[in-house]
DOVEX-772711 format. One record per residue (C-alpha): residue number from 1; residue in one letter; z, y, x negated. Coordinates in nm, 4 decimals, padded with zeros to 6 digits, always signed. Example, Ala and Ser with C-alpha at 12.3 -4.5 7.8 and 13.67 -1.06 7.14 Angstrom:
BEGIN
+-----+----+----------+----------+----------+
:   i : aa :       pz :       py :       px :
+-----+----+----------+----------+----------+
:   1 :  A : +00.7800 : -00.4500 : -01.2300 :
:   2 :  S : +00.7140 : -00.1060 : -01.3670 :
+-----+----+----------+----------+----------+
This chain:
BEGIN
+-----+----+----------+----------+----------+
:   i : aa :       pz :       py :       px :
+-----+----+----------+----------+----------+
:   1 :  X : +00.0000 : +00.0000 : +00.0000 :
:   2 :  X : -00.1015 : +00.3397 : -00.1411 :
:   3 :  X : +00.1392 : +00.6309 : -00.1773 :
:   4 :  X : -00.0490 : +00.8159 : +00.1001 :
:   5 :  X : -00.0052 : +00.5233 : +00.3413 :
:   6 :  X : +00.3695 : +00.5082 : +00.2686 :
:   7 :  X : +00.4078 : +00.8816 : +00.3387 :
:   8 :  X : +00.2118 : +00.8493 : +00.6639 :
:   9 :  X : +00.4354 : +00.5605 : +00.7791 :
:  10 :  X : +00.7564 : +00.7575 : +00.6934 :
:  11 :  X : +00.6246 : +01.0614 : +00.8811 :
:  12 :  X : +00.5507 : +00.8508 : +01.1905 :
:  13 :  X : +00.9002 : +00.6950 : +01.1776 :
:  14 :  X : +01.0653 : +01.0341 : +01.1561 :
:  15 :  X : +00.8632 : +01.1591 : +01.4502 :
:  16 :  X : +00.9671 : +00.8585 : +01.6572 :
:  17 :  X : +01.3322 : +00.9192 : +01.5777 :
:  18 :  X : +01.3036 : +01.2861 : +01.6716 :
:  19 :  X : +01.1414 : +01.1932 : +02.0030 :
:  20 :  X : +01.4126 : +00.9366 : +02.0758 :
:  21 :  X : +01.6863 : +01.1894 : +01.9990 :
:  22 :  X : +01.5189 : +01.4477 : +02.2214 :
:  23 :  X : +01.4915 : +01.1989 : +02.5038 :
:  24 :  X : +01.8605 : +01.1085 : +02.4698 :
:  25 :  X : +01.9652 : +01.4749 : +02.4687 :
:  26 :  X : +01.7521 : +01.5395 : +02.7758 :
:  27 :  X : +01.9082 : +01.2412 : +02.9526 :
:  28 :  X : +02.2582 : +01.3625 : +02.8731 :
:  29 :  X : +02.1822 : +01.7102 : +02.9978 :
:  30 :  X : +02.0371 : +01.5723 : +03.3182 :
:  31 :  X : +02.3418 : +01.3490 : +03.3665 :
:  32 :  X : +02.5797 : +01.6429 : +03.3191 :
:  33 :  X : +02.3816 : +01.8585 : +03.5593 :
:  34 :  X : +02.3830 : +01.5865 : +03.8237 :
:  35 :  X : +02.7597 : +01.5404 : +03.7937 :
:  36 :  X : +02.8134 : +01.9152 : +03.8273 :
:  37 :  X : +02.6210 : +01.8996 : +04.1526 :
:  38 :  X : +02.8546 : +01.6350 : +04.2940 :
:  39 :  X : +02.6690 : +01.3316 : +04.1670 :
:  40 :  X : +02.8886 : +01.0262 : +04.1153 :
:  41 :  X : +02.8039 : +00.6940 : +03.9666 :
:  42 :  X : +02.9336 : +00.3593 : +04.0838 :
:  43 :  X : +03.2686 : +00.2532 : +03.9396 :
:  44 :  X : +03.2617 : +00.0336 : +03.6299 :
:  45 :  X : +03.3424 : -00.3331 : +03.6755 :
:  46 :  X : +03.6989 : -00.2948 : +03.5463 :
:  47 :  X : +03.7752 : -00.0417 : +03.8263 :
:  48 :  X : +03.6291 : -00.2344 : +04.1161 :
:  49 :  X : +03.9692 : -00.3813 : +04.2058 :
:  50 :  X : +04.1252 : -00.0348 : +04.2404 :
:  51 :  X : +04.1324 : +00.1016 : +04.5997 :
:  52 :  X : +03.8841 : +00.3810 : +04.6650 :
:  53 :  X : +04.0759 : +00.6477 : +04.8534 :
:  54 :  X : +03.9532 : +00.8746 : +05.1276 :
:  55 :  X : +04.1566 : +01.1933 : +05.0685 :
:  56 :  X : +04.3249 : +01.3847 : +05.3468 :
:  57 :  X : +04.1270 : +01.6785 : +05.4786 :
:  58 :  X : +04.4244 : +01.9034 : +05.4123 :
:  59 :  X : +04.7841 : +01.8647 : +05.3115 :
:  60 :  X : +04.9326 : +01.9989 : +05.6336 :
:  61 :  X : +05.2935 : +01.9363 : +05.7252 :
:  62 :  X : +05.4914 : +01.6205 : +05.6703 :
:  63 :  X : +05.4119 : +01.5184 : +06.0270 :
:  64 :  X : +05.0370 : +01.5549 : +05.9717 :
:  65 :  X : +05.0385 : +01.3672 : +05.6420 :
:  66 :  X : +04.9383 : +01.0296 : +05.7741 :
:  67 :  X : +04.8348 : +00.9193 : +05.4282 :
:  68 :  X : +04.5099 : +00.8430 : +05.2513 :
:  69 :  X : +04.3142 : +00.5347 : +05.3517 :
:  70 :  X : +04.1688 : +00.2530 : +05.1467 :
:  71 :  X : +03.7959 : +00.2853 : +05.2134 :
:  72 :  X : +03.7408 : -00.0896 : +05.1891 :
:  73 :  X : +04.0201 : -00.2072 : +05.4221 :
:  74 :  X : +04.0850 : +00.1029 : +05.6311 :
:  75 :  X : +04.4582 : +00.0583 : +05.5716 :
:  76 :  X : +04.6795 : +00.3634 : +05.5415 :
:  77 :  X : +04.8649 : +00.3956 : +05.2119 :
:  78 :  X : +05.1915 : +00.5719 : +05.1359 :
:  79 :  X : +05.1684 : +00.9488 : +05.0840 :
:  80 :  X : +05.3980 : +01.1417 : +04.8548 :
:  81 :  X : +05.5660 : +01.4219 : +05.0497 :
:  82 :  X : +05.3557 : +01.7332 : +05.0649 :
:  83 :  X : +05.0509 : +01.5825 : +04.8948 :
:  84 :  X : +04.7450 : +01.3779 : +04.9768 :
:  85 :  X : +04.8137 : +01.1294 : +04.6977 :
:  86 :  X : +04.9345 : +00.7780 : +04.7596 :
:  87 :  X : +05.2018 : +00.5497 : +04.6241 :
:  88 :  X : +05.1309 : +00.1912 : +04.7323 :
:  89 :  X : +05.4381 : -00.0271 : +04.7025 :
:  90 :  X : +05.3695 : -00.2788 : +04.4224 :
:  91 :  X : +05.6335 : -00.5216 : +04.5452 :
:  92 :  X : +05.5527 : -00.8889 : +04.6107 :
:  93 :  X : +05.6902 : -01.0541 : +04.9253 :
:  94 :  X : +06.0514 : -01.1621 : +04.8949 :
:  95 :  X : +06.0944 : -01.5341 : +04.8359 :
:  96 :  X : +06.1195 : -01.7065 : +05.1724 :
:  97 :  X : +06.0786 : -01.3738 : +05.3564 :
:  98 :  X : +05.8013 : -01.2318 : +05.5757 :
:  99 :  X : +05.5654 : -00.9866 : +05.4092 :
: 100 :  X : +05.7416 : -00.6810 : +05.5555 :
: 101 :  X : +06.0811 : -00.7909 : +05.4211 :
: 102 :  X : +06.2415 : -00.7983 : +05.0768 :
: 103 :  X : +06.4735 : -01.0641 : +04.9418 :
: 104 :  X : +06.8220 : -00.9358 : +04.8615 :
: 105 :  X : +07.0577 : -01.2053 : +04.7472 :
: 106 :  X : +07.0732 : -01.4732 : +05.0143 :
: 107 :  X : +06.9027 : -01.2772 : +05.2950 :
: 108 :  X : +06.5832 : -01.0939 : +05.3871 :
: 109 :  X : +06.5876 : -00.7261 : +05.4852 :
: 110 :  X : +06.3172 : -00.4960 : +05.6216 :
: 111 :  X : +06.1584 : -00.2782 : +05.3562 :
: 112 :  X : +06.1333 : +00.0135 : +05.6015 :
: 113 :  X : +06.3283 : +00.1547 : +05.8949 :
: 114 :  X : +06.1914 : +00.0091 : +06.2145 :
: 115 :  X : +05.9717 : +00.1504 : +06.4835 :
: 116 :  X : +05.9329 : -00.0084 : +06.8268 :
: 117 :  X : +05.6217 : -00.1736 : +06.9653 :
: 118 :  X : +05.5471 : -00.3170 : +07.3079 :
: 119 :  X : +05.3971 : -00.6608 : +07.3621 :
: 120 :  X : +05.0458 : -00.5163 : +07.3462 :
: 121 :  X : +05.1201 : -00.3530 : +07.0072 :
: 122 :  X : +05.1551 : +00.0035 : +07.1351 :
: 123 :  X : +05.4141 : +00.2062 : +06.9490 :
: 124 :  X : +05.6963 : +00.3455 : +07.1598 :
: 125 :  X : +05.7520 : +00.7225 : +07.1107 :
: 126 :  X : +05.9912 : +00.7489 : +06.8182 :
: 127 :  X : +06.1428 : +01.0705 : +06.9535 :
: 128 :  X : +06.2450 : +00.9206 : +07.2880 :
: 129 :  X : +06.5477 : +00.7016 : +07.3674 :
: 130 :  X : +06.4275 : +00.3510 : +07.4618 :
: 131 :  X : +06.5414 : +00.1786 : +07.7833 :
: 132 :  X : +06.8668 : -00.0135 : +07.7522 :
: 133 :  X : +06.7145 : -00.3457 : +07.8591 :
: 134 :  X : +06.4510 : -00.3482 : +07.5827 :
: 135 :  X : +06.2648 : -00.6323 : +07.7583 :
: 136 :  X : +05.9210 : -00.5321 : +07.6344 :
: 137 :  X : +06.0065 : -00.3742 : +07.2993 :
: 138 :  X : +06.0613 : -00.5244 : +06.9564 :
: 139 :  X : +06.1263 : -00.3996 : +06.6041 :
: 140 :  X : +05.8491 : -00.3658 : +06.3503 :
: 141 :  X : +05.8805 : -00.2558 : +05.9868 :
: 142 :  X : +05.5856 : -00.0836 : +05.8181 :
: 143 :  X : +05.5070 : +00.2096 : +05.5874 :
: 144 :  X : +05.3739 : +00.5479 : +05.7007 :
: 145 :  X : +05.5255 : +00.5322 : +06.0480 :
: 146 :  X : +05.7824 : +00.7630 : +06.2044 :
: 147 :  X : +06.0891 : +00.5401 : +06.2528 :
: 148 :  X : +06.2566 : +00.5027 : +06.5896 :
: 149 :  X : +06.5456 : +00.7394 : +06.6527 :
: 150 :  X : +06.7829 : +00.7532 : +06.9493 :
: 151 :  X : +06.8907 : +00.3904 : +06.9096 :
: 152 :  X : +07.2327 : +00.2618 : +07.0082 :
: 153 :  X : +07.3839 : -00.0400 : +06.8388 :
: 154 :  X : +07.3054 : -00.2343 : +07.1559 :
: 155 :  X : +06.9365 : -00.1401 : +07.1699 :
: 156 :  X : +06.9033 : -00.1866 : +06.7922 :
: 157 :  X : +07.0420 : -00.5387 : +06.8239 :
: 158 :  X : +06.7958 : -00.6220 : +07.1035 :
: 159 :  X : +06.5011 : -00.4759 : +06.9098 :
: 160 :  X : +06.5723 : -00.6967 : +06.6088 :
: 161 :  X : +06.6391 : -01.0005 : +06.8293 :
: 162 :  X : +06.3069 : -00.9559 : +07.0097 :
: 163 :  X : +06.1354 : -00.9628 : +06.6695 :
: 164 :  X : +06.3013 : -01.2907 : +06.5696 :
: 165 :  X : +06.5434 : -01.1106 : +06.3395 :
: 166 :  X : +06.8976 : -00.9738 : +06.3622 :
: 167 :  X : +07.0959 : -00.6685 : +06.2666 :
: 168 :  X : +07.2169 : -00.6677 : +05.9085 :
: 169 :  X : +07.5884 : -00.6893 : +05.8499 :
: 170 :  X : +07.7490 : -00.3929 : +05.6764 :
: 171 :  X : +07.8078 : -00.6098 : +05.3690 :
: 172 :  X : +07.4383 : -00.7060 : +05.3581 :
: 173 :  X : +07.3209 : -00.3486 : +05.4053 :
: 174 :  X : +07.5472 : -00.2187 : +05.1294 :
: 175 :  X : +07.4542 : -00.5034 : +04.8948 :
: 176 :  X : +07.0826 : -00.4311 : +04.9434 :
: 177 :  X : +07.1375 : -00.0594 : +04.8868 :
: 178 :  X : +07.3662 : -00.0870 : +04.5857 :
: 179 :  X : +07.2205 : -00.3953 : +04.4182 :
: 180 :  X : +07.5392 : -00.5871 : +04.4816 :
: 181 :  X : +07.7547 : -00.2950 : +04.3699 :
: 182 :  X : +07.5652 : -00.2114 : +04.0499 :
: 183 :  X : +07.4598 : +00.1381 : +04.1590 :
: 184 :  X : +07.5772 : +00.4179 : +04.3903 :
: 185 :  X : +07.2374 : +00.5138 : +04.5304 :
: 186 :  X : +06.9275 : +00.3064 : +04.6084 :
: 187 :  X : +06.7520 : +00.4637 : +04.3093 :
: 188 :  X : +07.0396 : +00.4576 : +04.0575 :
: 189 :  X : +07.3905 : +00.5814 : +03.9826 :
: 190 :  X : +07.3292 : +00.9550 : +03.9783 :
: 191 :  X : +07.2326 : +01.1807 : +04.2686 :
: 192 :  X : +06.8753 : +01.3018 : +04.2423 :
: 193 :  X : +06.8069 : +01.5950 : +04.4770 :
: 194 :  X : +06.4756 : +01.5602 : +04.6562 :
: 195 :  X : +06.4457 : +01.1872 : +04.5917 :
: 196 :  X : +06.5581 : +01.0859 : +04.9421 :
: 197 :  X : +06.5246 : +01.2695 : +05.2725 :
: 198 :  X : +06.8789 : +01.4049 : +05.2960 :
: 199 :  X : +07.0645 : +01.7363 : +05.2987 :
: 200 :  X : +06.8292 : +01.9189 : +05.5326 :
: 201 :  X : +07.1011 : +02.1522 : +05.6567 :
: 202 :  X : +06.9572 : +02.4975 : +05.6011 :
: 203 :  X : +06.9257 : +02.5290 : +05.8894 :
: 204 :  X : +07.0751 : +02.2183 : +06.0475 :
: 205 :  X : +06.8321 : +02.0818 : +06.3052 :
: 206 :  X : +07.0730 : +02.1488 : +06.5946 :
: 207 :  X : +07.1344 : +02.5051 : +06.4792 :
: 208 :  X : +06.7593 : +02.5604 : +06.4630 :
: 209 :  X : +06.6897 : +02.4263 : +06.8107 :
: 210 :  X : +07.0069 : +02.5439 : +06.9877 :
: 211 :  X : +07.1217 : +02.8562 : +06.8042 :
: 212 :  X : +07.3054 : +02.9930 : +07.1087 :
: 213 :  X : +07.5136 : +02.6804 : +07.1722 :
: 214 :  X : +07.8297 : +02.6398 : +06.9594 :
: 215 :  X : +07.8655 : +02.3023 : +06.7911 :
: 216 :  X : +08.1617 : +02.1920 : +07.0021 :
: 217 :  X : +07.9696 : +02.2788 : +07.3194 :
: 218 :  X : +07.6711 : +02.0618 : +07.2363 :
: 219 :  X : +07.6363 : +01.7519 : +07.4493 :
: 220 :  X : +07.4070 : +01.4528 : +07.4901 :
: 221 :  X : +07.1224 : +01.6646 : +07.6255 :
: 222 :  X : +07.1218 : +01.8552 : +07.2971 :
: 223 :  X : +07.1630 : +01.5558 : +07.0650 :
: 224 :  X : +06.8861 : +01.3690 : +07.2459 :
: 225 :  X : +06.6372 : +01.6465 : +07.3052 :
: 226 :  X : +06.2897 : +01.5023 : +07.2467 :
: 227 :  X : +06.1819 : +01.8076 : +07.0490 :
: 228 :  X : +06.4179 : +01.7230 : +06.7602 :
: 229 :  X : +06.2291 : +01.4332 : +06.6041 :
: 230 :  X : +05.8964 : +01.6035 : +06.6683 :
: 231 :  X : +05.9975 : +01.8924 : +06.4434 :
: 232 :  X : +05.7871 : +01.8464 : +06.1252 :
: 233 :  X : +06.0598 : +01.9892 : +05.9012 :
: 234 :  X : +06.3070 : +01.7024 : +05.9312 :
: 235 :  X : +06.2169 : +01.3383 : +06.0029 :
: 236 :  X : +05.9609 : +01.1840 : +05.7666 :
: 237 :  X : +05.7401 : +00.8776 : +05.7776 :
: 238 :  X : +05.8727 : +00.5551 : +05.6315 :
: 239 :  X : +05.8196 : +00.5262 : +05.2566 :
: 240 :  X : +05.7095 : +00.8873 : +05.2240 :
: 241 :  X : +05.9574 : +00.9389 : +04.9378 :
: 242 :  X : +05.8358 : +00.6867 : +04.6788 :
: 243 :  X : +06.1418 : +00.7442 : +04.4588 :
: 244 :  X : +06.3862 : +00.6584 : +04.7369 :
: 245 :  X : +06.3547 : +00.2853 : +04.6834 :
: 246 :  X : +06.5525 : -00.0024 : +04.5352 :
: 247 :  X : +06.4134 : -00.2213 : +04.2551 :
: 248 :  X : +06.3416 : -00.4838 : +04.5230 :
: 249 :  X : +06.1221 : -00.2406 : +04.7176 :
: 250 :  X : +06.3530 : -00.1374 : +05.0040 :
: 251 :  X : +06.2833 : +00.2212 : +05.1104 :
: 252 :  X : +06.4886 : +00.4994 : +05.2698 :
: 253 :  X : +06.8286 : +00.3305 : +05.2714 :
: 254 :  X : +06.9670 : +00.6759 : +05.1966 :
: 255 :  X : +06.8336 : +00.9442 : +05.4281 :
: 256 :  X : +06.5784 : +00.9823 : +05.7063 :
: 257 :  X : +06.7900 : +00.8048 : +05.9733 :
: 258 :  X : +07.1348 : +00.6483 : +05.9763 :
: 259 :  X : +07.1119 : +00.2747 : +06.0435 :
: 260 :  X : +07.3106 : +00.0597 : +06.2826 :
: 261 :  X : +07.4561 : -00.2622 : +06.1426 :
: 262 :  X : +07.6119 : -00.5598 : +06.3185 :
: 263 :  X : +07.9802 : -00.4809 : +06.2562 :
: 264 :  X : +08.2094 : -00.3689 : +06.5375 :
: 265 :  X : +08.5595 : -00.2215 : +06.5419 :
: 266 :  X : +08.8027 : -00.2328 : +06.8339 :
: 267 :  X : +08.9541 : +00.1101 : +06.8978 :
: 268 :  X : +09.1846 : +00.2454 : +07.1694 :
: 269 :  X : +08.8899 : +00.3795 : +07.3684 :
: 270 :  X : +08.6847 : +00.0609 : +07.3396 :
: 271 :  X : +08.4520 : -00.1251 : +07.1056 :
: 272 :  X : +08.2821 : +00.0893 : +06.8447 :
: 273 :  X : +07.9728 : +00.0013 : +06.6455 :
: 274 :  X : +07.9127 : +00.0753 : +06.2771 :
: 275 :  X : +07.6222 : +00.2494 : +06.1111 :
: 276 :  X : +07.5462 : +00.3061 : +05.7434 :
: 277 :  X : +07.3625 : +00.5610 : +05.5347 :
: 278 :  X : +07.2997 : +00.9302 : +05.5886 :
: 279 :  X : +07.0362 : +01.0791 : +05.8137 :
: 280 :  X : +06.8168 : +01.3699 : +05.7016 :
: 281 :  X : +07.0885 : +01.6125 : +05.8185 :
: 282 :  X : +07.3618 : +01.4430 : +05.6111 :
: 283 :  X : +07.4810 : +01.5599 : +05.2711 :
: 284 :  X : +07.3742 : +01.2394 : +05.0957 :
: 285 :  X : +07.6675 : +01.2534 : +04.8524 :
: 286 :  X : +07.8092 : +00.9101 : +04.9390 :
: 287 :  X : +07.4859 : +00.7169 : +04.8921 :
: 288 :  X : +07.5234 : +00.3468 : +04.9618 :
: 289 :  X : +07.8904 : +00.3882 : +05.0517 :
: 290 :  X : +07.8247 : +00.6026 : +05.3574 :
: 291 :  X : +07.9411 : +00.4336 : +05.6824 :
: 292 :  X : +08.1176 : +00.5267 : +06.0030 :
: 293 :  X : +08.2482 : +00.3639 : +06.3187 :
: 294 :  X : +08.2989 : +00.6894 : +06.5080 :
: 295 :  X : +08.0833 : +00.5934 : +06.8079 :
: 296 :  X : +08.0787 : +00.3324 : +07.0797 :
: 297 :  X : +07.8178 : +00.0567 : +07.0666 :
: 298 :  X : +07.6170 : +00.2213 : +07.3458 :
: 299 :  X : +07.6098 : +00.5659 : +07.1812 :
: 300 :  X : +07.2808 : +00.7081 : +07.0566 :
: 301 :  X : +07.1362 : +01.0344 : +06.9313 :
: 302 :  X : +06.8413 : +01.1690 : +06.7297 :
: 303 :  X : +06.9840 : +01.0530 : +06.3948 :
: 304 :  X : +07.0295 : +00.6828 : +06.4781 :
: 305 :  X : +06.7832 : +00.4152 : +06.3685 :
: 306 :  X : +06.8057 : +00.0728 : +06.2081 :
: 307 :  X : +06.6347 : -00.1996 : +06.0065 :
: 308 :  X : +06.6613 : -00.5759 : +06.0551 :
: 309 :  X : +06.7694 : -00.8755 : +05.8500 :
: 310 :  X : +06.7102 : -01.2499 : +05.8754 :
: 311 :  X : +06.7832 : -01.5647 : +05.6834 :
: 312 :  X : +06.5056 : -01.6702 : +05.4445 :
: 313 :  X : +06.2828 : -01.9622 : +05.5303 :
: 314 :  X : +06.2266 : -02.2540 : +05.2996 :
+-----+----+----------+----------+----------+
């Protein structure tokens, strides 16, 4: 090969490389321009197992924040309060427990405060006291649902029974909350303001809705007004505070609603029920140790809810 032929071949190779580089640069520029215009490519293979989320149209209030949805399944996922992001609970089913329940020691307990559903699956209004007979209503535990308020110990017991479950005992409830006594709060030993839905007392919900009625003059019609749990500033959806959870994946044991348990106490004026945990209007300082037997088993108001327990299957 002559020197001239070698030079011609080198020149041709250089030209080819320049053309290839120019084509690559053009492709990159086009790709960038397309992405700036809203162009999106399909997810890489390693991301195909991650849910694709349909964001909320706007953040809205806590009541409007129904959560983002998994585009593939259509299921609603947990929102963080005040945002359109999600926090799916990465907790496997408790051993021997239904999917909606966690295993805590020797028993199963609902991961979320209950709402009520009729036999056809329709949710009962969470802001309305249910009928005392409870013939057509049963407890259901799920995320992203406003939990049922205005429960008495009697109606709470029937709701769990109609679902094939039972009320938790106080000892079970406290063991699930405290990890068998290893922590003061569901999330740890130290109070963490904002972690759970508690201490909403400025203003207290009753002061906001009935400012002209002194506390000692307030009666059942005030404590059970249907507007209370429809106020977007107080009650939140189940699981909306992703930090208010035990290591086993049990949400909202502190805050949102107080929860009836199975224990009863005989007092001079009759049989009293027991409920545990603070509601959103409570101070939240006692954490898992909060309990009271101040009310009769048939008493109810806006702050009273529950969750259910059951024995694990084999």
